[in-house]
DOPASE-420146 format. One record per residue (C-alpha): residue in three letters; x, y, z. Coordinates in steps of 0.02 Angstrom, whole numbers, plus 50000, padded with zeros to 5 digits. Layout:
<recs>
<rec residu="Ala" X="X" Y="Y" Z="Z"/>
...
</recs>
This chain:
<recs>
<rec residu="Unk" X="52955" Y="54043" Z="50348"/>
<rec residu="Unk" X="53085" Y="54117" Z="50465"/>
<rec residu="Unk" X="53031" Y="54273" Z="50560"/>
<rec residu="Unk" X="53082" Y="54374" Z="50712"/>
<rec residu="Unk" X="52950" Y="54380" Z="50848"/>
<rec residu="Unk" X="52931" Y="54428" Z="51030"/>
<rec residu="Unk" X="52797" Y="54367" Z="51149"/>
<rec residu="Unk" X="52847" Y="54471" Z="51301"/>
<rec residu="Unk" X="52885" Y="54656" Z="51316"/>
<rec residu="Unk" X="53056" Y="54712" Z="51373"/>
<rec residu="Unk" X="53234" Y="54711" Z="51307"/>
<rec residu="Unk" X="53286" Y="54656" Z="51132"/>
<rec residu="Unk" X="53333" Y="54489" Z="51211"/>
<rec residu="Unk" X="53146" Y="54450" Z="51200"/>
<rec residu="Unk" X="53159" Y="54442" Z="51010"/>
<rec residu="Unk" X="53185" Y="54267" Z="50942"/>
<rec residu="Unk" X="53196" Y="54187" Z="50769"/>
<rec residu="Unk" X="53057" Y="54062" Z="50736"/>
<rec residu="Unk" X="52974" Y="53957" Z="50602"/>
<rec residu="Unk" X="52800" Y="54030" Z="50574"/>
<rec residu="Unk" X="52665" Y="54018" Z="50440"/>
<rec residu="Unk" X="52682" Y="54127" Z="50285"/>
<rec residu="Unk" X="52556" Y="54271" Z="50299"/>
<rec residu="Unk" X="52418" Y="54290" Z="50170"/>
<rec residu="Unk" X="52377" Y="54462" Z="50100"/>
<rec residu="Unk" X="52201" Y="54526" Z="50136"/>
<rec residu="Unk" X="52105" Y="54649" Z="50028"/>
<rec residu="Unk" X="52210" Y="54794" Z="49970"/>
<rec residu="Unk" X="52373" Y="54718" Z="50031"/>
<rec residu="Unk" X="52521" Y="54638" Z="49948"/>
<rec residu="Unk" X="52646" Y="54509" Z="50007"/>
<rec residu="Unk" X="52830" Y="54528" Z="49969"/>
<rec residu="Unk" X="52978" Y="54412" Z="49978"/>
<rec residu="Unk" X="53082" Y="54521" Z="50093"/>
<rec residu="Unk" X="53255" Y="54566" Z="50031"/>
<rec residu="Unk" X="53297" Y="54693" Z="50168"/>
<rec residu="Unk" X="53219" Y="54762" Z="50327"/>
<rec residu="Unk" X="53279" Y="54927" Z="50399"/>
<rec residu="Unk" X="53286" Y="54946" Z="50588"/>
<rec residu="Unk" X="53246" Y="55103" Z="50687"/>
<rec residu="Unk" X="53243" Y="55161" Z="50869"/>
<rec residu="Unk" X="53054" Y="55143" Z="50857"/>
<rec residu="Unk" X="53073" Y="54954" Z="50838"/>
<rec residu="Unk" X="53151" Y="54939" Z="51010"/>
<rec residu="Unk" X="53017" Y="55051" Z="51084"/>
<rec residu="Unk" X="52885" Y="54933" Z="51014"/>
<rec residu="Unk" X="52975" Y="54785" Z="51093"/>
<rec residu="Unk" X="52978" Y="54884" Z="51255"/>
<rec residu="Unk" X="52789" Y="54906" Z="51252"/>
<rec residu="Unk" X="52750" Y="55054" Z="51139"/>
<rec residu="Unk" X="52575" Y="55033" Z="51061"/>
<rec residu="Unk" X="52545" Y="54885" Z="51177"/>
<rec residu="Unk" X="52362" Y="54932" Z="51200"/>
<rec residu="Unk" X="52333" Y="54973" Z="51015"/>
<rec residu="Unk" X="52387" Y="54811" Z="50931"/>
<rec residu="Unk" X="52324" Y="54631" Z="50935"/>
<rec residu="Unk" X="52388" Y="54513" Z="51070"/>
<rec residu="Unk" X="52566" Y="54447" Z="51071"/>
<rec residu="Unk" X="52665" Y="54375" Z="50985"/>
<rec residu="Unk" X="52714" Y="54516" Z="50868"/>
<rec residu="Unk" X="52847" Y="54543" Z="50738"/>
<rec residu="Unk" X="52993" Y="54662" Z="50722"/>
<rec residu="Unk" X="53034" Y="54782" Z="50581"/>
<rec residu="Unk" X="52936" Y="54933" Z="50520"/>
<rec residu="Unk" X="53011" Y="54963" Z="50348"/>
<rec residu="Unk" X="53051" Y="54840" Z="50210"/>
<rec residu="Unk" X="53102" Y="54814" Z="50030"/>
<rec residu="Unk" X="53075" Y="54662" Z="49923"/>
<rec residu="Unk" X="52987" Y="54579" Z="49776"/>
<rec residu="Unk" X="52798" Y="54564" Z="49762"/>
<rec residu="Unk" X="52746" Y="54381" Z="49764"/>
<rec residu="Unk" X="52559" Y="54387" Z="49805"/>
<rec residu="Unk" X="52416" Y="54512" Z="49785"/>
<rec residu="Unk" X="52264" Y="54533" Z="49896"/>
<rec residu="Unk" X="52091" Y="54563" Z="49826"/>
<rec residu="Unk" X="52068" Y="54732" Z="49742"/>
<rec residu="Unk" X="52253" Y="54778" Z="49734"/>
<rec residu="Unk" X="52301" Y="54899" Z="49597"/>
<rec residu="Unk" X="52468" Y="54978" Z="49560"/>
<rec residu="Unk" X="52571" Y="54822" Z="49593"/>
<rec residu="Unk" X="52612" Y="54663" Z="49497"/>
<rec residu="Unk" X="52699" Y="54500" Z="49540"/>
<rec residu="Unk" X="52886" Y="54528" Z="49524"/>
<rec residu="Unk" X="52886" Y="54715" Z="49560"/>
<rec residu="Unk" X="53024" Y="54779" Z="49674"/>
<rec residu="Unk" X="52943" Y="54887" Z="49808"/>
<rec residu="Unk" X="52982" Y="54972" Z="49973"/>
<rec residu="Unk" X="52885" Y="55052" Z="50115"/>
<rec residu="Unk" X="52809" Y="55010" Z="50285"/>
<rec residu="Unk" X="52771" Y="54831" Z="50334"/>
<rec residu="Unk" X="52601" Y="54800" Z="50413"/>
<rec residu="Unk" X="52613" Y="54785" Z="50600"/>
<rec residu="Unk" X="52446" Y="54714" Z="50654"/>
<rec residu="Unk" X="52489" Y="54530" Z="50650"/>
<rec residu="Unk" X="52611" Y="54406" Z="50726"/>
<rec residu="Unk" X="52749" Y="54451" Z="50602"/>
<rec residu="Unk" X="52812" Y="54614" Z="50525"/>
<rec residu="Unk" X="52958" Y="54663" Z="50414"/>
<rec residu="Unk" X="53099" Y="54557" Z="50488"/>
<rec residu="Unk" X="53043" Y="54396" Z="50406"/>
<rec residu="Unk" X="53061" Y="54301" Z="50244"/>
<rec residu="Unk" X="52890" Y="54367" Z="50189"/>
<rec residu="Unk" X="52797" Y="54523" Z="50243"/>
<rec residu="Unk" X="52632" Y="54609" Z="50206"/>
<rec residu="Unk" X="52615" Y="54789" Z="50148"/>
<rec residu="Unk" X="52466" Y="54906" Z="50134"/>
<rec residu="Unk" X="52566" Y="55053" Z="50061"/>
<rec residu="Unk" X="52715" Y="55043" Z="49945"/>
<rec residu="Unk" X="52813" Y="55122" Z="49804"/>
<rec residu="Unk" X="52921" Y="55046" Z="49670"/>
<rec residu="Unk" X="53108" Y="55042" Z="49698"/>
<rec residu="Unk" X="53192" Y="55145" Z="49561"/>
<rec residu="Unk" X="53330" Y="55077" Z="49452"/>
<rec residu="Unk" X="53501" Y="55097" Z="49529"/>
<rec residu="Unk" X="53438" Y="55087" Z="49709"/>
<rec residu="Unk" X="53479" Y="54926" Z="49802"/>
<rec residu="Unk" X="53357" Y="54834" Z="49915"/>
<rec residu="Unk" X="53460" Y="54883" Z="50068"/>
<rec residu="Unk" X="53460" Y="55066" Z="50017"/>
<rec residu="Unk" X="53272" Y="55063" Z="49986"/>
<rec residu="Unk" X="53237" Y="54981" Z="50155"/>
<rec residu="Unk" X="53330" Y="55123" Z="50239"/>
<rec residu="Unk" X="53228" Y="55264" Z="50164"/>
<rec residu="Unk" X="53052" Y="55272" Z="50233"/>
<rec residu="Unk" X="53060" Y="55329" Z="50413"/>
<rec residu="Unk" X="53215" Y="55438" Z="50395"/>
<rec residu="Unk" X="53142" Y="55526" Z="50242"/>
<rec residu="Unk" X="52969" Y="55549" Z="50320"/>
<rec residu="Unk" X="53041" Y="55623" Z="50480"/>
<rec residu="Unk" X="53166" Y="55737" Z="50392"/>
<rec residu="Unk" X="53037" Y="55803" Z="50268"/>
<rec residu="Unk" X="52912" Y="55839" Z="50406"/>
<rec residu="Unk" X="53045" Y="55926" Z="50512"/>
<rec residu="Unk" X="53087" Y="56045" Z="50370"/>
<rec residu="Unk" X="52902" Y="56080" Z="50344"/>
<rec residu="Unk" X="52881" Y="56113" Z="50530"/>
<rec residu="Unk" X="53026" Y="56235" Z="50522"/>
<rec residu="Unk" X="52948" Y="56327" Z="50376"/>
<rec residu="Unk" X="53112" Y="56333" Z="50280"/>
<rec residu="Unk" X="53125" Y="56444" Z="50126"/>
<rec residu="Unk" X="53243" Y="56441" Z="49976"/>
<rec residu="Unk" X="53398" Y="56545" Z="50004"/>
<rec residu="Unk" X="53394" Y="56529" Z="50194"/>
<rec residu="Unk" X="53538" Y="56459" Z="50294"/>
<rec residu="Unk" X="53491" Y="56300" Z="50389"/>
<rec residu="Unk" X="53599" Y="56223" Z="50524"/>
<rec residu="Unk" X="53576" Y="56035" Z="50549"/>
<rec residu="Unk" X="53645" Y="55967" Z="50711"/>
<rec residu="Unk" X="53673" Y="55780" Z="50700"/>
<rec residu="Unk" X="53686" Y="55773" Z="50511"/>
<rec residu="Unk" X="53778" Y="55608" Z="50524"/>
<rec residu="Unk" X="53616" Y="55523" Z="50579"/>
<rec residu="Unk" X="53498" Y="55449" Z="50452"/>
<rec residu="Unk" X="53368" Y="55585" Z="50482"/>
<rec residu="Unk" X="53502" Y="55718" Z="50483"/>
<rec residu="Unk" X="53577" Y="55668" Z="50316"/>
<rec residu="Unk" X="53405" Y="55655" Z="50237"/>
<rec residu="Unk" X="53366" Y="55829" Z="50301"/>
<rec residu="Unk" X="53527" Y="55900" Z="50229"/>
<rec residu="Unk" X="53488" Y="55823" Z="50060"/>
<rec residu="Unk" X="53308" Y="55884" Z="50059"/>
<rec residu="Unk" X="53360" Y="56058" Z="50114"/>
<rec residu="Unk" X="53490" Y="56073" Z="49975"/>
<rec residu="Unk" X="53362" Y="56010" Z="49851"/>
<rec residu="Unk" X="53240" Y="56145" Z="49911"/>
<rec residu="Unk" X="53369" Y="56280" Z="49878"/>
<rec residu="Unk" X="53434" Y="56312" Z="50053"/>
<rec residu="Unk" X="53614" Y="56334" Z="50107"/>
<rec residu="Unk" X="53665" Y="56209" Z="50241"/>
<rec residu="Unk" X="53791" Y="56203" Z="50381"/>
<rec residu="Unk" X="53799" Y="56047" Z="50489"/>
<rec residu="Unk" X="53884" Y="55950" Z="50626"/>
<rec residu="Unk" X="53938" Y="55771" Z="50594"/>
<rec residu="Unk" X="54069" Y="55648" Z="50648"/>
<rec residu="Unk" X="54219" Y="55603" Z="50539"/>
<rec residu="Unk" X="54132" Y="55452" Z="50461"/>
<rec residu="Unk" X="54000" Y="55559" Z="50372"/>
<rec residu="Unk" X="54079" Y="55732" Z="50360"/>
<rec residu="Unk" X="54164" Y="55707" Z="50191"/>
<rec residu="Unk" X="54006" Y="55635" Z="50112"/>
<rec residu="Unk" X="53902" Y="55781" Z="50174"/>
<rec residu="Unk" X="54028" Y="55907" Z="50110"/>
<rec residu="Unk" X="54029" Y="55819" Z="49942"/>
<rec residu="Unk" X="53843" Y="55855" Z="49918"/>
<rec residu="Unk" X="53859" Y="56038" Z="49965"/>
<rec residu="Unk" X="53848" Y="56057" Z="50155"/>
<rec residu="Unk" X="53978" Y="56148" Z="50258"/>
<rec residu="Unk" X="54021" Y="56034" Z="50403"/>
<rec residu="Unk" X="54103" Y="56055" Z="50572"/>
<rec residu="Unk" X="54127" Y="55940" Z="50721"/>
<rec residu="Unk" X="54029" Y="55920" Z="50882"/>
<rec residu="Unk" X="54090" Y="55974" Z="51052"/>
<rec residu="Unk" X="54154" Y="56131" Z="51136"/>
<rec residu="Unk" X="54151" Y="56287" Z="51030"/>
<rec residu="Unk" X="54022" Y="56216" Z="50909"/>
<rec residu="Unk" X="53916" Y="56374" Z="50903"/>
<rec residu="Unk" X="54067" Y="56481" Z="50862"/>
<rec residu="Unk" X="54123" Y="56365" Z="50723"/>
<rec residu="Unk" X="53948" Y="56361" Z="50649"/>
<rec residu="Unk" X="53938" Y="56552" Z="50654"/>
<rec residu="Unk" X="54104" Y="56562" Z="50563"/>
<rec residu="Unk" X="54049" Y="56438" Z="50430"/>
<rec residu="Unk" X="53884" Y="56530" Z="50411"/>
<rec residu="Unk" X="53967" Y="56698" Z="50394"/>
<rec residu="Unk" X="53858" Y="56764" Z="50533"/>
<rec residu="Unk" X="53672" Y="56729" Z="50557"/>
<rec residu="Unk" X="53586" Y="56558" Z="50550"/>
<rec residu="Unk" X="53405" Y="56570" Z="50491"/>
<rec residu="Unk" X="53339" Y="56404" Z="50558"/>
<rec residu="Unk" X="53407" Y="56251" Z="50648"/>
<rec residu="Unk" X="53362" Y="56067" Z="50659"/>
<rec residu="Unk" X="53419" Y="55952" Z="50799"/>
<rec residu="Unk" X="53428" Y="55780" Z="50718"/>
<rec residu="Unk" X="53544" Y="55701" Z="50846"/>
<rec residu="Unk" X="53477" Y="55529" Z="50893"/>
<rec residu="Unk" X="53385" Y="55499" Z="51055"/>
<rec residu="Unk" X="53426" Y="55362" Z="51177"/>
<rec residu="Unk" X="53251" Y="55357" Z="51250"/>
<rec residu="Unk" X="53083" Y="55287" Z="51202"/>
<rec residu="Unk" X="52997" Y="55385" Z="51065"/>
<rec residu="Unk" X="52832" Y="55383" Z="51163"/>
<rec residu="Unk" X="52911" Y="55470" Z="51313"/>
<rec residu="Unk" X="52910" Y="55659" Z="51283"/>
<rec residu="Unk" X="52983" Y="55683" Z="51458"/>
<rec residu="Unk" X="53134" Y="55574" Z="51414"/>
<rec residu="Unk" X="53296" Y="55672" Z="51421"/>
<rec residu="Unk" X="53392" Y="55642" Z="51261"/>
<rec residu="Unk" X="53583" Y="55629" Z="51258"/>
<rec residu="Unk" X="53596" Y="55747" Z="51110"/>
<rec residu="Unk" X="53737" Y="55844" Z="51188"/>
<rec residu="Unk" X="53625" Y="55979" Z="51263"/>
<rec residu="Unk" X="53627" Y="56063" Z="51093"/>
<rec residu="Unk" X="53459" Y="56152" Z="51094"/>
<rec residu="Unk" X="53517" Y="56306" Z="51194"/>
<rec residu="Unk" X="53657" Y="56331" Z="51067"/>
<rec residu="Unk" X="53535" Y="56314" Z="50922"/>
<rec residu="Unk" X="53421" Y="56445" Z="51000"/>
<rec residu="Unk" X="53572" Y="56558" Z="51021"/>
<rec residu="Unk" X="53622" Y="56534" Z="50839"/>
<rec residu="Unk" X="53450" Y="56577" Z="50770"/>
<rec residu="Unk" X="53399" Y="56703" Z="50903"/>
<rec residu="Unk" X="53223" Y="56628" Z="50914"/>
<rec residu="Unk" X="53164" Y="56461" Z="50987"/>
<rec residu="Unk" X="53023" Y="56460" Z="50858"/>
<rec residu="Unk" X="53157" Y="56439" Z="50723"/>
<rec residu="Unk" X="53223" Y="56278" Z="50802"/>
<rec residu="Unk" X="53151" Y="56102" Z="50785"/>
<rec residu="Unk" X="53208" Y="55942" Z="50871"/>
<rec residu="Unk" X="53163" Y="55764" Z="50826"/>
<rec residu="Unk" X="53228" Y="55692" Z="50990"/>
<rec residu="Unk" X="53261" Y="55810" Z="51137"/>
<rec residu="Unk" X="53081" Y="55834" Z="51192"/>
<rec residu="Unk" X="53120" Y="55876" Z="51373"/>
<rec residu="Unk" X="53235" Y="56021" Z="51328"/>
<rec residu="Unk" X="53114" Y="56079" Z="51193"/>
<rec residu="Unk" X="52978" Y="56095" Z="51325"/>
<rec residu="Unk" X="53090" Y="56203" Z="51433"/>
<rec residu="Unk" X="53157" Y="56313" Z="51293"/>
<rec residu="Unk" X="52999" Y="56330" Z="51188"/>
<rec residu="Unk" X="53073" Y="56255" Z="51030"/>
<rec residu="Unk" X="52968" Y="56155" Z="50909"/>
<rec residu="Unk" X="52955" Y="55965" Z="50905"/>
<rec residu="Unk" X="52937" Y="55848" Z="50758"/>
<rec residu="Unk" X="52869" Y="55679" Z="50810"/>
<rec residu="Unk" X="52874" Y="55526" Z="50700"/>
<rec residu="Unk" X="52704" Y="55526" Z="50616"/>
<rec residu="Unk" X="52707" Y="55413" Z="50466"/>
<rec residu="Unk" X="52597" Y="55479" Z="50325"/>
<rec residu="Unk" X="52663" Y="55372" Z="50182"/>
<rec residu="Unk" X="52581" Y="55481" Z="50049"/>
<rec residu="Unk" X="52754" Y="55541" Z="49997"/>
<rec residu="Unk" X="52830" Y="55370" Z="49959"/>
<rec residu="Unk" X="52817" Y="55398" Z="49772"/>
<rec residu="Unk" X="52908" Y="55565" Z="49788"/>
<rec residu="Unk" X="53043" Y="55486" Z="49895"/>
<rec residu="Unk" X="53065" Y="55349" Z="49764"/>
<rec residu="Unk" X="53084" Y="55479" Z="49627"/>
<rec residu="Unk" X="53212" Y="55578" Z="49726"/>
<rec residu="Unk" X="53309" Y="55420" Z="49769"/>
<rec residu="Unk" X="53312" Y="55372" Z="49586"/>
<rec residu="Unk" X="53380" Y="55544" Z="49541"/>
<rec residu="Unk" X="53516" Y="55532" Z="49673"/>
<rec residu="Unk" X="53443" Y="55674" Z="49778"/>
<rec residu="Unk" X="53391" Y="55562" Z="49924"/>
<rec residu="Unk" X="53502" Y="55430" Z="50003"/>
<rec residu="Unk" X="53516" Y="55362" Z="50179"/>
<rec residu="Unk" X="53683" Y="55284" Z="50228"/>
<rec residu="Unk" X="53676" Y="55097" Z="50266"/>
<rec residu="Unk" X="53796" Y="55050" Z="50405"/>
<rec residu="Unk" X="53782" Y="54863" Z="50379"/>
<rec residu="Unk" X="53670" Y="54717" Z="50329"/>
<rec residu="Unk" X="53651" Y="54567" Z="50445"/>
<rec residu="Unk" X="53557" Y="54401" Z="50441"/>
<rec residu="Unk" X="53404" Y="54382" Z="50551"/>
<rec residu="Unk" X="53492" Y="54271" Z="50678"/>
<rec residu="Unk" X="53611" Y="54414" Z="50724"/>
<rec residu="Unk" X="53471" Y="54527" Z="50785"/>
<rec residu="Unk" X="53541" Y="54545" Z="50961"/>
<rec residu="Unk" X="53707" Y="54606" Z="50893"/>
<rec residu="Unk" X="53613" Y="54728" Z="50782"/>
<rec residu="Unk" X="53507" Y="54786" Z="50929"/>
<rec residu="Unk" X="53663" Y="54827" Z="51028"/>
<rec residu="Unk" X="53734" Y="54929" Z="50884"/>
<rec residu="Unk" X="53568" Y="55017" Z="50856"/>
<rec residu="Unk" X="53545" Y="55065" Z="51038"/>
<rec residu="Unk" X="53723" Y="55132" Z="51048"/>
<rec residu="Unk" X="53657" Y="55282" Z="50949"/>
<rec residu="Unk" X="53816" Y="55276" Z="50846"/>
<rec residu="Unk" X="53788" Y="55144" Z="50711"/>
<rec residu="Unk" X="53853" Y="55258" Z="50572"/>
<rec residu="Unk" X="53695" Y="55238" Z="50466"/>
<rec residu="Unk" X="53544" Y="55127" Z="50448"/>
<rec residu="Unk" X="53559" Y="54948" Z="50508"/>
<rec residu="Unk" X="53475" Y="54822" Z="50395"/>
<rec residu="Unk" X="53420" Y="54642" Z="50421"/>
<rec residu="Unk" X="53427" Y="54527" Z="50271"/>
<rec residu="Unk" X="53328" Y="54363" Z="50273"/>
</recs>
């Protein structure tokens, strides 16, 4: 089968497309024919050496989240059948991962009707991070939440979850996502100078809690990495009046200085079924910026690392 692999740590240029053996599912695992693989900043951190001392020797694969069709079952598997459409995290303890013609999975959920493979492959990490961030904030129905960076995949998922939980939402987003966010019920303004004043006006005064979902340009395992999120955290603290009412998913350095909360990517995967249900009901959706064949991975890496892809980038075998 065709699969993306790297056998040295460093830049995305280390990732190459190769012919490799099709993996066999062990006990409790399934194999899928991959239809789409969503890419995340975490993928490039892994290529750069994240988890280097926690995983088997190189070579390794690329791609943490996948969607596809079950084509083989490991011993003892329940809750899946050949031909099921499923999504979730690809296993990452072998020489290949999600960006391949076939991938192994230890945790999965069925893709609901009306959700495409590309849309399903975009859900897992954005939904997990957004849900956890709202929990860390302790949001309550009726409160006013401000989401900075709502045009990101995590930001849009957070807006959708917050509205579903009964919150009112104001947000910042670029012109590509502003109309879509307003259509689902958020009040949206632009980034840049005067942002705090515009948010206060939209909010009609006080903001109860704030989430910084602007994407980071650094490695996710470097809490000292300064994130180019526009230096927004001081403004978010000003809007809420309390650093304990602010969470960031990216600007860890500023959070340490200001005393705001941090949500790190910690994949639990026990909520996949709930995410599937919400996606099927139209509550949850993550924008897909584009789908590309495996051999265009370097082009995709450049778009991804620009921090402005306009949605989730997906590889399609």
